[in-house]
DOVOBA-547991 format. One line per field, with one value per atom (N, C-alpha, C): residue in three letters; x, y, z; atom name. Coordinates in steps of 0.001 Angstrom, whole numbers, padded with zeros to 6 digits. Atoms other than C-alpha are relative to their C-alpha. Example, Ala and Ser with C-alpha at 12.3 -4.5 7.8 and 13.67 -1.06 7.14 Angstrom:
BEGIN
aa: ala;ala;ala;ser;ser;ser
xx: 000890;012300;000900;-000820;013670;-000770
yy: -001190;-004500;001200;-001190;-001060;001090
zz: 000000;007800;000000;-000060;007140;000730
at: N;CA;C;N;CA;C
//
This chain:
BEGIN
aa: met;met;met;pro;pro;pro;pro;pro;pro;pro;pro;pro;ser;ser;ser;phe;phe;phe;asp;asp;asp;trp;trp;trp;pro;pro;pro;thr;thr;thr;leu;leu;leu;ile;ile;ile;ala;ala;ala;asn;asn;asn;lys;lys;lys;asp;asp;asp;arg;arg;arg;glu;glu;glu;ile;ile;ile;ala;ala;ala;arg;arg;arg;leu;leu;leu;glu;glu;glu;ala;ala;ala;ala;ala;ala;tyr;tyr;tyr;val;val;val;ala;ala;ala;gly;gly;gly;leu;leu;leu;glu;glu;glu;gly;gly;gly;ala;ala;ala;gly;gly;gly;val;val;val;lys;lys;lys;ile;ile;ile;val;val;val;arg;arg;arg;ser;ser;ser;arg;arg;arg;ala;ala;ala;val;val;val;leu;leu;leu;glu;glu;glu;gly;gly;gly;ala;ala;ala;his;his;his;asp;asp;asp;val;val;val;arg;arg;arg;leu;leu;leu;leu;leu;leu;asp;asp;asp;gly;gly;gly;gly;gly;gly;ala;ala;ala;ala;ala;ala;ile;ile;ile;arg;arg;arg;ala;ala;ala;arg;arg;arg;his;his;his;val;val;val;leu;leu;leu;ile;ile;ile;ala;ala;ala;thr;thr;thr;gly;gly;gly;ala;ala;ala;arg;arg;arg;pro;pro;pro;ala;ala;ala;asn;asn;asn;gly;gly;gly;ser;ser;ser;ile;ile;ile;pro;pro;pro;gly;gly;gly;ile;ile;ile;glu;glu;glu;his;his;his;val;val;val;ile;ile;ile;ser;ser;ser;ser;ser;ser;asn;asn;asn;glu;glu;glu;ala;ala;ala;phe;phe;phe;his;his;his;leu;leu;leu;pro;pro;pro;glu;glu;glu;phe;phe;phe;pro;pro;pro;ser;ser;ser;arg;arg;arg;ile;ile;ile;leu;leu;leu;ile;ile;ile;gln;gln;gln;gly;gly;gly;gly;gly;gly;gly;gly;gly;tyr;tyr;tyr;ile;ile;ile;ala;ala;ala;val;val;val;glu;glu;glu;phe;phe;phe;ala;ala;ala;cys;cys;cys;ile;ile;ile;phe;phe;phe;ala;ala;ala;gly;gly;gly;leu;leu;leu;gly;gly;gly;ala;ala;ala;asp;asp;asp;val;val;val;thr;thr;thr;leu;leu;leu;ile;ile;ile;tyr;tyr;tyr;arg;arg;arg;gly;gly;gly;glu;glu;glu;asn;asn;asn;ile;ile;ile;leu;leu;leu;arg;arg;arg;gly;gly;gly;phe;phe;phe;asp;asp;asp;asp;asp;asp;glu;glu;glu;val;val;val;arg;arg;arg;ser;ser;ser;his;his;his;leu;leu;leu;arg;arg;arg;val;val;val;glu;glu;glu;leu;leu;leu;glu;glu;glu;lys;lys;lys;thr;thr;thr;gly;gly;gly;ile;ile;ile;arg;arg;arg;ile;ile;ile;leu;leu;leu;thr;thr;thr;gly;gly;gly;arg;arg;arg;thr;thr;thr;val;val;val;ala;ala;ala;ala;ala;ala;val;val;val;glu;glu;glu;lys;lys;lys;arg;arg;arg;ala;ala;ala;thr;thr;thr;gly;gly;gly;met;met;met;arg;arg;arg;ser;ser;ser;gln;gln;gln;leu;leu;leu;ser;ser;ser;asp;asp;asp;gly;gly;gly;arg;arg;arg;ala;ala;ala;ile;ile;ile;glu;glu;glu;thr;thr;thr;asp;asp;asp;arg;arg;arg;val;val;val;met;met;met;phe;phe;phe;ala;ala;ala;ile;ile;ile;gly;gly;gly;arg;arg;arg;arg;arg;arg;pro;pro;pro;asn;asn;asn;val;val;val;ala;ala;ala;ser;ser;ser;phe;phe;phe;gly;gly;gly;leu;leu;leu;glu;glu;glu;ala;ala;ala;ala;ala;ala;gly;gly;gly;ile;ile;ile;lys;lys;lys;leu;leu;leu;ala;ala;ala;glu;glu;glu;asn;asn;asn;gly;gly;gly;gly;gly;gly;ile;ile;ile;ala;ala;ala;val;val;val;asp;asp;asp;gly;gly;gly;tyr;tyr;tyr;ser;ser;ser;leu;leu;leu;thr;thr;thr;ser;ser;ser;ala;ala;ala;pro;pro;pro;asn;asn;asn;val;val;val;tyr;tyr;tyr;ala;ala;ala;ile;ile;ile;gly;gly;gly;asp;asp;asp;val;val;val;thr;thr;thr;asn;asn;asn;arg;arg;arg;val;val;val;asn;asn;asn;leu;leu;leu;thr;thr;thr;pro;pro;pro;val;val;val;ala;ala;ala;ile;ile;ile;arg;arg;arg;glu;glu;glu;gly;gly;gly;his;his;his;ala;ala;ala;phe;phe;phe;ala;ala;ala;asp;asp;asp;ser;ser;ser;ala;ala;ala;phe;phe;phe;gly;gly;gly;lys;lys;lys;lys;lys;lys;ala;ala;ala;cys;cys;cys;arg;arg;arg;phe;phe;phe;asp;asp;asp;ser;ser;ser;ser;ser;ser;asn;asn;asn;cys;cys;cys;arg;arg;arg;thr;thr;thr;gly;gly;gly;val;val;val;phe;phe;phe;ser;ser;ser;gly;gly;gly;arg;arg;arg;glu;glu;glu;phe;phe;phe;gly;gly;gly;pro;pro;pro;val;val;val;ala;ala;ala;leu;leu;leu;arg;arg;arg;gly;gly;gly;leu;leu;leu;lys;lys;lys;ala;ala;ala;gly;gly;gly;pro;pro;pro;asn;asn;asn;thr;thr;thr;phe;phe;phe;ala;ala;ala;ala;ala;ala;ala;ala;ala;ala;ala;ala
xx: 000847;000154;000958;-001078;001537;-000326;000012;002130;-001145;001145;-000624;000973;-001055;-000179;-001449;000959;-002043;000099;-000227;-002659;-000399;000604;-003019;-000707;000781;-004773;-001918;001313;-007576;-000642;000720;-007778;-000579;001012;-008775;-000959;001228;-010903;-001462;001304;-013070;-000216;000424;-012523;-001285;001337;-014282;-000927;001173;-016880;-000840;000207;-017726;-000479;000299;-017806;-001799;000482;-020068;-001655;000922;-022327;-000585;000203;-022575;-000981;000469;-023368;-001617;001232;-026043;-000854;000559;-027427;-000852;000509;-027850;-001095;000566;-029129;-001221;001499;-031857;-000894;000599;-032623;-000715;000280;-032717;-001091;001085;-035151;-000851;000693;-037047;-000871;000747;-037960;-000463;000468;-038822;000835;-000612;-035824;000572;-000336;-034597;001479;-001701;-030807;000076;-000149;-029634;001958;-001541;-025542;-000040;-000741;-024493;000759;-000791;-022231;-001029;000781;-024471;000553;-000804;-023542;-001297;000790;-025667;-000412;000033;-027195;-000454;000623;-029071;-000113;000188;-030045;-001156;001079;-032681;-000110;-000263;-031816;000987;-000901;-029677;000016;-000468;-028103;000806;-000651;-027334;001212;-000951;-024330;-000185;000177;-025169;-001334;001341;-028139;-001064;000184;-028380;-001369;001303;-031519;-000114;000010;-032916;-000708;000733;-033781;-000039;000631;-035940;-000307;000297;-035830;-000110;000118;-037026;001108;-001487;-034192;000863;-001130;-030453;000668;-001234;-028046;001468;-001247;-024578;000849;-001036;-022371;000971;-001081;-019316;001043;-001296;-016894;001583;-001176;-013235;000642;-000473;-010355;001729;-001640;-006355;000432;-000145;-004451;001706;-001148;-000470;000794;-000889;000767;000453;-000972;003569;001228;-001451;006975;000221;-000601;009109;-000506;000404;007786;-001231;001079;004634;-000994;000929;002714;000289;-000693;004591;-000513;000374;003106;-001655;001237;-000130;-000716;000392;-002797;-001084;000517;-004895;-001311;000961;-007731;000788;-000520;-005531;000944;-000874;-003849;-000608;000213;-005839;-000499;000342;-006348;001477;-000915;-002550;000083;000516;-002153;000894;-000877;000803;000151;-000578;001696;001367;-001666;004526;000821;-000900;007007;000946;-000664;008506;-000790;001476;006300;000550;-000377;007442;-001559;001578;004051;000660;000003;004471;-001215;001012;002125;-000041;000310;001123;-001275;001518;-002395;-001003;000375;-004893;000466;-000102;-004878;001865;-001230;-000876;000301;000630;-001089;-000191;000614;-003234;-000020;-000570;-001889;001380;-001490;001817;-000429;000936;-000119;-000587;000404;-001766;001173;-000595;001070;000894;-000905;003340;-000366;001006;000960;-000154;-000034;000803;001547;-001581;004647;000743;-001153;005723;001317;-001386;009198;-000671;000722;007329;000758;-000949;008997;-001112;001168;006681;001017;-000748;008055;-000939;000558;006595;000629;-000697;007278;000233;000463;006251;001126;-000978;008305;-000744;000492;006059;-001456;001416;003058;-001124;000921;-000473;-000308;000187;-000492;-001489;001385;-003222;-000190;000352;-003410;000768;-000322;-002494;001559;-001268;001490;000553;-000489;001994;-000586;000456;-000185;000635;-000902;001750;001347;-001082;004962;-000058;-000100;003779;-000450;000283;001946;001813;-001300;005420;000571;-000916;007260;-000742;000814;004668;000656;000042;004611;001794;-001286;008486;000661;-000098;008400;-000276;000304;006579;000685;-001124;009459;-000237;000214;008012;000728;-001079;010448;-000915;000725;009531;000965;-000802;011451;-001018;000534;010595;000545;-000050;010754;001245;-000532;011645;-000937;000381;009902;000116;-000459;010000;000099;-000275;011252;-000396;000043;011408;000018;-000141;010691;000251;-000384;012073;000026;000217;010740;001130;-001374;013821;-000388;000197;013995;-000472;-000087;014251;-000952;001027;011590;000222;-000033;011147;000990;-001161;013671;-000357;000865;012232;000971;-000968;014622;-000486;000868;014158;000534;-000462;014768;001236;-001164;017499;001397;-000934;019353;000211;000027;018792;-001153;000506;017551;-000752;000044;015687;-000813;000625;014345;-000860;001425;010869;-000992;000791;008234;-000918;001075;005697;000326;-000380;005793;-001946;001147;002519;-000320;000294;001293;-001587;001049;-001006;-000115;-000419;-000441;-001572;001298;-004447;-000854;001458;-007814;-000495;000620;-009377;-001394;001640;-013255;-000161;000681;-014889;-000545;000936;-016008;-000093;-000330;-014731;-000970;000440;-016500;-001273;001651;-020636;-000564;000439;-021645;-000263;000363;-021740;-000278;000126;-020795;-001455;001371;-024128;-001280;000974;-026234;000187;-000240;-024633;000504;-000424;-022889;001409;-001179;-020005;000936;-000961;-017019;000840;-000565;-015393;001560;-001426;-011834;000947;-000868;-011048;-000307;-000057;-011613;-001455;001774;-015332;-000750;001258;-018565;-000602;000158;-019365;-001595;001176;-022520;-000309;000473;-024495;000250;000498;-025364;-000765;001062;-028230;000360;-000435;-025574;-000970;000381;-027543;001468;-001266;-025172;-000155;000200;-025389;-001471;001377;-028253;-000931;001062;-031168;-000914;000551;-032488;001072;-000882;-029068;001073;-000382;-027316;001038;-001225;-024058;000384;-000436;-022652;000877;-000997;-019776;001535;-001389;-016039;000044;-000107;-017055;-000356;000166;-018110;001831;-001290;-014335;000426;000280;-015478;000530;-000526;-015148;-000417;-000074;-014024;000041;000435;-015717;-001054;000919;-017880;-001260;000689;-020130;-000434;000271;-020151;-000896;001267;-021639;-001123;001121;-023746;-001305;000602;-025340;-000445;000368;-025171;-001077;000806;-027452;-001407;001602;-030203;-000378;000118;-029978;-000865;000582;-030425;-001739;001315;-033429;-001143;000838;-035022;-000180;000312;-034626;-000519;000825;-035999;-001119;000988;-038250;-001144;000735;-039203;-000612;001080;-040931;000835;-000808;-038287;001476;-001164;-035323;000995;-000484;-032500;001757;-000837;-029174;001550;-001408;-025542;001224;-001411;-022921;000992;-001196;-019507;000805;-001057;-018174;000206;-000181;-018564;000287;-000495;-016756;000624;-000826;-015239;000379;-000831;-012595;000717;-000765;-010580;001026;-001403;-007041;-000070;-000354;-006771;001282;-001775;-003082;-000130;-000929;-001196;-000512;000593;-002316;-001130;000852;-005364;-000684;000639;-006686;-001069;000903;-009665;-000289;000477;-009830;-001039;001646;-013089;-000068;000160;-013174;-000784;001522;-015826;000530;-000613;-015554;-001302;001314;-018766;-001146;001058;-021234;-001172;001121;-024515;-000871;000878;-027006;-001340;001305;-030750;-000866;000631;-033602;-000027;-000702;-032816;001303;-001915;-029177;000289;-000825;-027601;001591;-001402;-024001;000717;-001094;-021136;000101;-000817;-020066;000567;-000862;-017531;000555
yy: -001230;000381;000664;-001100;003446;000906;-001134;005846;001024;-001508;008686;001556;-000941;011585;000748;-001270;015069;000596;-001330;017520;001606;-001830;021426;000164;-000268;022381;-000548;000715;019855;-000032;000000;020039;001696;-000972;023706;-000053;000199;023002;-000681;001289;020277;001334;-001226;023387;000867;-000954;025845;-000897;000792;023233;-000302;000473;022497;001230;-001451;026186;000185;-000113;026555;-000440;000928;023683;000433;-000276;025041;001244;-002033;028766;-000388;000009;027457;-000658;000676;025431;000906;-001402;028286;001068;-001006;030575;-000714;000549;028079;-000017;-000228;027895;001230;-000881;031180;000500;-000231;031860;-000685;000471;029393;000328;-000775;031085;001137;-001144;034022;001455;-001428;036255;000372;-000466;038587;000360;000049;038472;000747;-000928;041670;-000021;000065;041728;001500;-001203;045156;000071;-000186;046721;001412;-001525;049091;000688;-001211;051706;000398;-000805;052904;001314;-001302;056207;000251;-000260;055881;-001333;001283;053115;-000533;000947;051814;000126;-000224;053213;-000231;-000068;051754;000172;-000573;052589;-001030;000898;050141;000638;-000534;051538;-000217;000454;049851;000121;-000192;051540;000997;-000981;053808;-000140;000299;052045;000219;-000211;052987;-001232;001136;050166;000420;-000092;051078;-001097;001204;048267;000161;-000033;047660;-000013;000973;045472;000169;000241;045667;-001216;001149;042573;000381;-000161;043643;-001850;001179;040355;000114;000066;041650;-000646;000701;039376;000535;-000676;040077;-000261;-000346;040507;-000649;000373;039186;001754;-001118;041671;-000297;000629;041256;001065;-001033;044465;000991;-000409;046417;000155;000173;045600;000127;000006;046074;-001385;001388;043743;-000675;000460;043047;-000038;000466;042780;-001156;001522;039707;-001006;000963;038297;-000479;000184;036138;-000088;000544;035186;-000736;000912;032661;000004;-000547;034467;-000745;000237;033825;-001420;000996;030657;-001288;000979;027968;000417;-000507;030456;000271;-000037;030194;-000872;000883;029023;-001503;001281;026435;-000527;000971;024301;000754;-000252;025914;-001199;001007;023509;000342;-000268;025397;001400;-001227;027884;000618;-000838;030375;000536;-000506;030900;000541;-000939;033638;-000313;000277;032874;-001142;001278;030770;-000571;000319;030686;-001319;000858;028303;-000149;-000340;029598;-000506;000047;029431;-001451;001551;025750;-000937;000431;024706;-000331;000083;025712;-000788;000702;024767;-001671;001503;021049;-000330;000092;021511;-000497;-000441;022567;-001105;000945;020076;-001711;000820;017169;-000487;-000073;018149;-000346;000151;017434;001219;-001557;021236;000077;-000224;022007;001380;-001251;024282;000591;-000857;026850;001112;-000617;028082;001347;-001480;031786;000368;-001064;033216;000318;-001367;036065;-000335;000129;034206;-001130;001515;031232;-001162;000975;028499;000316;000037;027967;-000159;000194;028399;000410;-000414;030784;000049;-000138;030961;-001327;001719;026738;-000479;000852;024419;-000414;000722;024268;-001098;002030;020469;-000049;000509;020557;000807;-000861;023337;-000548;-000018;021927;-002031;001255;018271;000103;-000307;019221;000721;-000096;020937;-000813;001030;018247;-000893;001124;015977;000796;-000095;018402;000732;-000074;018900;-001389;001577;014990;000248;000369;015698;000647;-000774;017791;001356;-001158;021151;000870;-000426;023440;001318;-000428;025512;001043;-001469;029210;000695;-001173;031166;001225;-000860;033964;001059;-001090;035954;000384;-000473;037597;000474;-000758;038673;001251;-001767;041775;000726;-000709;042456;-001303;001376;039895;000778;000068;040391;-001209;001028;038867;-000009;000172;037378;-001179;000949;035160;-001835;001397;032177;-000252;000095;032844;001312;-000878;035024;-000119;-000178;036007;000540;-000985;036629;000117;-000508;038657;-000219;000503;037374;001249;-000839;039645;-000172;-000098;037988;-000296;-000158;038696;-001385;000788;035390;-000138;000268;034698;-001181;001135;032291;000079;-000171;031621;-001053;000918;030106;000663;000046;029992;001446;-000591;031598;000550;-000457;034017;-000111;000036;033420;000746;-000874;035887;-000722;000044;034567;000587;-000753;037006;000556;-000379;038000;000770;-000367;039003;001780;-001497;042858;-000297;-000018;043195;001256;-000651;044711;001043;-001152;048132;001196;-001560;050936;000113;-000601;052726;-000826;000095;051675;000395;-000777;053895;-000040;000342;053086;000902;-001278;056484;000717;-000752;057630;-000220;000738;055038;000041;-000357;056158;-001562;001257;052742;-000167;-000447;052231;-001625;001103;050234;-000497;000158;048199;-000149;-000442;048551;-001109;001168;045197;000067;-000892;047226;-000932;000768;045152;000851;-001133;046619;-000638;000222;046492;-000445;000931;044484;-000483;000716;043114;-001354;001768;039762;-000771;000610;039836;000428;-000116;040729;001229;-001419;044597;000618;-001207;047235;001217;-000946;050884;000825;-000482;052004;-001364;000666;050093;-001018;001275;048207;-000735;000612;047314;-000992;000994;044159;-000514;000278;042587;-001596;000958;039105;-000392;000377;037089;000628;-000415;038202;001316;-001578;041838;000301;-000413;041826;-000138;000652;040275;-000337;000560;038279;-001619;001138;034490;-000664;-000163;034374;-001389;001512;030788;-000076;-000001;029758;-000573;000161;027890;000842;-000911;030543;000980;-001196;033085;-000994;000658;030652;-000249;-000079;030275;001628;-001615;034167;000358;-000214;034368;-000539;000929;031815;001054;-000586;033813;001460;-001172;037094;-000426;000151;035527;-000230;000211;034183;001602;-001506;037780;001172;-000496;039601;000035;000656;037276;-000463;001294;034568;000436;-000191;036607;-000310;000145;035615;000636;-000675;037371;-001186;000806;035248;000465;-000531;035653;-000817;001045;034533;-000099;-000675;033514;-001323;000423;032169;-000586;000291;031260;-001278;001732;027071;-000232;-000042;027366;-001037;001192;024270;000640;-000394;024761;-000911;001181;022340;000901;-000627;023258;-001463;001084;021072;-000124;000766;019947;-001334;001501;016988;-000623;000292;016105;000901;-000633;017307;000173;000299;018576;001223;-001055;020285;000144;-000470;022104;000451;-000839;023371;000451;-000932;026037;000016;000049;025894;001338;-001109;029727;000478;-000197;029402;000193;000263;029008;000411;000233;030085;000374;000556;028913;000499;000216;029863;-000438;000914;028529;000942;-001012;031541;000395;-000290;031206;-000730;001200;029944;000050;000220;028490;-000418;-000054;028770;-001455;001762;024763;000318;000398;024329;-001078
zz: 000490;-000324;000625;000210;-001235;001588;-000914;001902;-000382;000166;002274;-000104;-000046;001041;-000351;000481;-000145;-000831;000956;-002465;000232;-000414;-001513;-000253;000663;-004104;-000021;-000160;-003515;000845;-001129;-000026;000502;000614;-000728;-000319;000862;-003052;000899;-000677;-000732;000918;-000795;002003;-000312;000176;000140;-000747;000179;-001147;000967;-001692;002585;000403;-000770;003307;-000647;000659;000611;000389;-000084;001189;001531;-001592;005389;-000176;000305;004062;-000865;000513;001580;001127;-000490;004212;001443;-001232;007194;-000689;000631;004552;-000209;000031;003675;000988;-001420;007507;000196;-000218;007597;-000506;000864;004736;000437;-000161;005985;000935;-001310;009454;-000587;000194;007500;000167;-000299;008083;-001477;001512;004915;000528;-000615;004799;-001219;000622;003094;000086;-000185;001988;-000122;-000057;002872;001168;-001043;004955;000720;-000625;007663;001237;-001364;010028;000572;-001045;012939;-000270;000113;012529;001608;-000951;015629;001259;-000508;018804;-000669;000882;016117;-001617;001548;012735;-000342;000614;010290;-000849;001148;007404;-001387;001073;004372;-000749;001062;002333;-001248;001564;-000933;000070;000481;-002114;001194;-000806;000737;001067;-000794;002409;001417;-001446;005991;000854;-000705;008360;001388;-001485;011716;000884;-000858;014292;001530;-001377;017837;000574;-000333;018558;-000969;000969;017134;000495;-000294;017586;-000707;000105;017161;000107;-000076;016156;-001084;001066;014040;000165;-000218;015406;000347;000019;015687;-001188;001036;013431;000507;-000526;013923;-000380;000077;014833;000054;000106;013746;000486;-000641;015150;-001165;000944;013124;000471;000177;012230;-001085;001045;009355;-000600;000627;006718;000495;-000218;008130;-000863;001410;004626;-000452;000642;004029;001015;-001298;007058;-000208;000008;007004;001048;-001286;009854;-000587;000184;010185;-000991;001202;007616;-001075;001249;004987;-000337;000245;005546;-000443;000698;004088;-001520;000937;001092;-000869;000247;000413;-002076;001221;-003471;000002;-000034;-002597;001620;-001105;000185;000815;-000162;002233;000919;-000580;003135;001269;-000935;005627;000666;-000424;007862;001402;-000976;010909;000662;-000372;013329;001319;-001256;016003;000386;-000972;019289;000653;-001003;021745;000770;-000850;022254;-000963;000708;020542;-001376;000971;017430;-000851;000225;016889;000198;-000116;018572;-001223;000952;016155;-001165;001158;013063;-000387;000082;013749;-000343;000049;014346;-000975;001000;011256;-001238;001490;008930;000154;-000670;010979;-000564;000487;010129;-001473;002015;006438;-000935;000714;006198;000211;000208;006908;001012;-001183;008691;001126;-001197;011712;001214;-001439;014008;000662;-000811;016495;001380;-000840;018161;001060;-000988;021471;000773;-001002;023883;001592;-001023;026757;000245;-000282;028882;-000637;-000161;027671;-000827;000623;025138;000955;-000934;026579;000664;-001213;028778;000569;-000476;031315;000279;000029;031183;001242;-000929;033690;000146;000418;033834;-000566;000448;033775;-000878;001007;030924;-001131;000679;029150;-000370;-000200;029913;-000859;000682;028557;-001309;001433;025577;-000932;000805;024335;-000293;-000189;025009;-001463;000531;023102;-001718;001821;019756;-000527;000766;019604;-000372;000465;019660;-001290;001171;016349;-000874;000708;015080;-000319;000152;015775;001294;-000545;016752;001061;-000901;019755;000794;-000643;020667;000809;-000719;023320;000785;-000192;024925;-001150;001040;021866;-001382;000736;019260;-001566;001333;015563;-000335;-000194;014914;-001372;001492;010987;-000533;000795;008345;-001856;000738;004970;-001264;000561;001986;-001420;000727;-000518;-000918;001140;-003831;000478;-000827;-001577;001050;-001230;000728;000842;-001033;003967;001111;-000842;006387;001177;-001547;009870;000792;-001293;012373;001254;-001174;015438;001138;-000763;018616;000544;-000304;019695;-000756;000715;016782;-001091;000400;015236;-001364;001220;011574;-000739;000365;010221;-001266;001388;006630;-000197;000748;005376;-000400;001336;002841;000357;-000520;004882;001729;-001387;007982;000508;-000293;009952;001493;-001024;012717;000933;-000635;015692;001374;-001359;018438;000523;-000782;019470;-001461;001029;017706;000660;-000756;017966;-000192;000281;018249;-001144;001125;015053;000249;-000437;016484;-000746;000745;014149;-000953;001563;011346;000010;000024;012340;000730;-000764;014192;001113;-001206;017700;000644;-000650;018735;-000286;000454;017017;000494;-000474;018649;001781;-001558;022183;000518;-000558;022781;000289;-000834;025387;-000681;-000216;024758;001530;-001378;027796;000365;-000304;028812;-000894;000908;026922;-001407;001625;023610;-000667;000748;022966;000523;-000593;023450;001163;-001421;027048;-000041;-000543;027993;001184;-001158;030907;000058;000378;031389;-000704;000751;029437;-001659;001484;026275;-000270;000374;026603;-000096;-000254;025706;000803;-000494;027023;-000649;000931;024265;000605;-000590;025921;-001127;000641;022904;-001044;000904;021021;001318;-000772;022289;-001072;000511;021665;000274;-000466;021356;-000503;000867;020229;000163;-000186;019828;-000132;-000407;019542;001597;-001566;023287;000426;-000321;023513;001654;-001868;027017;-000378;000067;026121;-001137;001657;022515;-001061;000739;021338;-000445;001344;018554;001125;-000488;021112;000911;-001107;023820;-000879;001103;021112;-000447;000127;020456;000952;-001187;023843;000174;000111;023726;-000474;000701;021066;000328;-000301;022290;001606;-001179;025747;-000255;001006;023303;-000099;000729;021649;001246;-001034;024960;000929;-000466;026486;-000859;000383;024085;-001242;000612;021829;001047;-000700;024369;001234;-001368;027372;001071;-001239;029882;-000288;-000036;030889;000211;000010;030244;000127;000061;031827;-000406;000187;030268;000656;-001143;032896;-001147;000503;031558;000953;-000309;034528;000250;000585;033944;-001638;001435;030507;-000517;-000256;029466;-001861;001423;026024;-000455;000399;023915;-000530;000781;022135;-000793;000694;019025;-000592;-000051;019228;-000435;000593;017774;001341;-001127;021556;000692;-000545;022292;001636;-001741;025995;-000194;-000061;027138;001756;-001338;030347;000516;-000761;032482;001043;-001211;034816;000630;-000668;037656;000856;-000514;039360;000858;-001084;041771;-000889;000653;039042;000954;-000241;039955;-000798;001180;037574;000524;-000267;038118;-001167;001024;036059;-001336;001294;033454;-000069;000253;033245;-000793;000772;030471;000453;-000221;031227;-001455;001136;028351;-000041;000032;027352;-001360;001513;024557;-000068
at: N;CA;C;N;CA;C;N;CA;C;N;CA;C;N;CA;C;N;CA;C;N;CA;C;N;CA;C;N;CA;C;N;CA;C;N;CA;C;N;CA;C;N;CA;C;N;CA;C;N;CA;C;N;CA;C;N;CA;C;N;CA;C;N;CA;C;N;CA;C;N;CA;C;N;CA;C;N;CA;C;N;CA;C;N;CA;C;N;CA;C;N;CA;C;N;CA;C;N;CA;C;N;CA;C;N;CA;C;N;CA;C;N;CA;C;N;CA;C;N;CA;C;N;CA;C;N;CA;C;N;CA;C;N;CA;C;N;CA;C;N;CA;C;N;CA;C;N;CA;C;N;CA;C;N;CA;C;N;CA;C;N;CA;C;N;CA;C;N;CA;C;N;CA;C;N;CA;C;N;CA;C;N;CA;C;N;CA;C;N;CA;C;N;CA;C;N;CA;C;N;CA;C;N;CA;C;N;CA;C;N;CA;C;N;CA;C;N;CA;C;N;CA;C;N;CA;C;N;CA;C;N;CA;C;N;CA;C;N;CA;C;N;CA;C;N;CA;C;N;CA;C;N;CA;C;N;CA;C;N;CA;C;N;CA;C;N;CA;C;N;CA;C;N;CA;C;N;CA;C;N;CA;C;N;CA;C;N;CA;C;N;CA;C;N;CA;C;N;CA;C;N;CA;C;N;CA;C;N;CA;C;N;CA;C;N;CA;C;N;CA;C;N;CA;C;N;CA;C;N;CA;C;N;CA;C;N;CA;C;N;CA;C;N;CA;C;N;CA;C;N;CA;C;N;CA;C;N;CA;C;N;CA;C;N;CA;C;N;CA;C;N;CA;C;N;CA;C;N;CA;C;N;CA;C;N;CA;C;N;CA;C;N;CA;C;N;CA;C;N;CA;C;N;CA;C;N;CA;C;N;CA;C;N;CA;C;N;CA;C;N;CA;C;N;CA;C;N;CA;C;N;CA;C;N;CA;C;N;CA;C;N;CA;C;N;CA;C;N;CA;C;N;CA;C;N;CA;C;N;CA;C;N;CA;C;N;CA;C;N;CA;C;N;CA;C;N;CA;C;N;CA;C;N;CA;C;N;CA;C;N;CA;C;N;CA;C;N;CA;C;N;CA;C;N;CA;C;N;CA;C;N;CA;C;N;CA;C;N;CA;C;N;CA;C;N;CA;C;N;CA;C;N;CA;C;N;CA;C;N;CA;C;N;CA;C;N;CA;C;N;CA;C;N;CA;C;N;CA;C;N;CA;C;N;CA;C;N;CA;C;N;CA;C;N;CA;C;N;CA;C;N;CA;C;N;CA;C;N;CA;C;N;CA;C;N;CA;C;N;CA;C;N;CA;C;N;CA;C;N;CA;C;N;CA;C;N;CA;C;N;CA;C;N;CA;C;N;CA;C;N;CA;C;N;CA;C;N;CA;C;N;CA;C;N;CA;C;N;CA;C;N;CA;C;N;CA;C;N;CA;C;N;CA;C;N;CA;C;N;CA;C;N;CA;C;N;CA;C;N;CA;C;N;CA;C;N;CA;C;N;CA;C;N;CA;C;N;CA;C;N;CA;C;N;CA;C;N;CA;C;N;CA;C;N;CA;C;N;CA;C;N;CA;C;N;CA;C;N;CA;C;N;CA;C;N;CA;C;N;CA;C;N;CA;C;N;CA;C;N;CA;C;N;CA;C;N;CA;C;N;CA;C;N;CA;C;N;CA;C;N;CA;C;N;CA;C;N;CA;C;N;CA;C;N;CA;C;N;CA;C;N;CA;C;N;CA;C;N;CA;C;N;CA;C;N;CA;C;N;CA;C;N;CA;C;N;CA;C;N;CA;C;N;CA;C;N;CA;C;N;CA;C;N;CA;C;N;CA;C;N;CA;C;N;CA;C;N;CA;C;N;CA;C;N;CA;C;N;CA;C;N;CA;C;N;CA;C;N;CA;C;N;CA;C;N;CA;C;N;CA;C;N;CA;C;N;CA;C;N;CA;C;N;CA;C;N;CA;C;N;CA;C;N;CA;C;N;CA;C;N;CA;C;N;CA;C;N;CA;C;N;CA;C;N;CA;C;N;CA;C;N;CA;C;N;CA;C;N;CA;C;N;CA;C;N;CA;C;N;CA;C;N;CA;C;N;CA;C;N;CA;C;N;CA;C;N;CA;C;N;CA;C;N;CA;C;N;CA;C;N;CA;C;N;CA;C;N;CA;C;N;CA;C;N;CA;C;N;CA;C;N;CA;C;N;CA;C;N;CA;C;N;CA;C;N;CA;C;N;CA;C;N;CA;C;N;CA;C;N;CA;C
//
């Protein structure tokens, strides 16, 4: 039997086809429920008023829900224009046989494992002492050893200071003076809530100290009829958590029962080469109308 292999263009095409299938299923479900979908950029002109920029139509609503998510924050260093994020990783025209990834959180670790599993030579750079800050120290140490056994080079206590594009690839200058050449450089050093340029000020919506939209336990913003859920609030940025926040909002706004969202019992998982999933219990006080997050 021949050894297993893969074809990068085929993988990308299959990924695109699956995403298209899922989107079509979601759209069909929404339209079947009577939801009108408008594909346009929207700007808030007040707490009840939304302006569509494609065509200029105005919409007035009793309730407004903001779920604009977050975007990668790559920072600014010389050569940052040559750096990709997780947004572009599965749109590359060619598979990178050598890749440097900066970051030590979920996304950095998971993509390091993905590319290494597909046969790439992977170097992971992280500014801290060890990957996955905030997780149990014994688990972090064990996972690092296991990742290094698979061939992933993990260099901690340093950062990428500059990236230069050369004929033979990308040359990354590290903060310790070392230089590494790879085919691609990817940063996964954090995400920022999408809060700019769509009229939060006009609606009287305030931001929290974490940079996201400030909300209460019911996902209600400082505007009495405007809610926000998901990564744009920069609370617990996980897909299942955003779904639960959406459920609680729907019950509060339309279900005639106030449902408070509580993230104090939140499980999560890191999909690395050696997966693990912690659960935090921080004195959950869940009543009959409380949604607890579960990821």
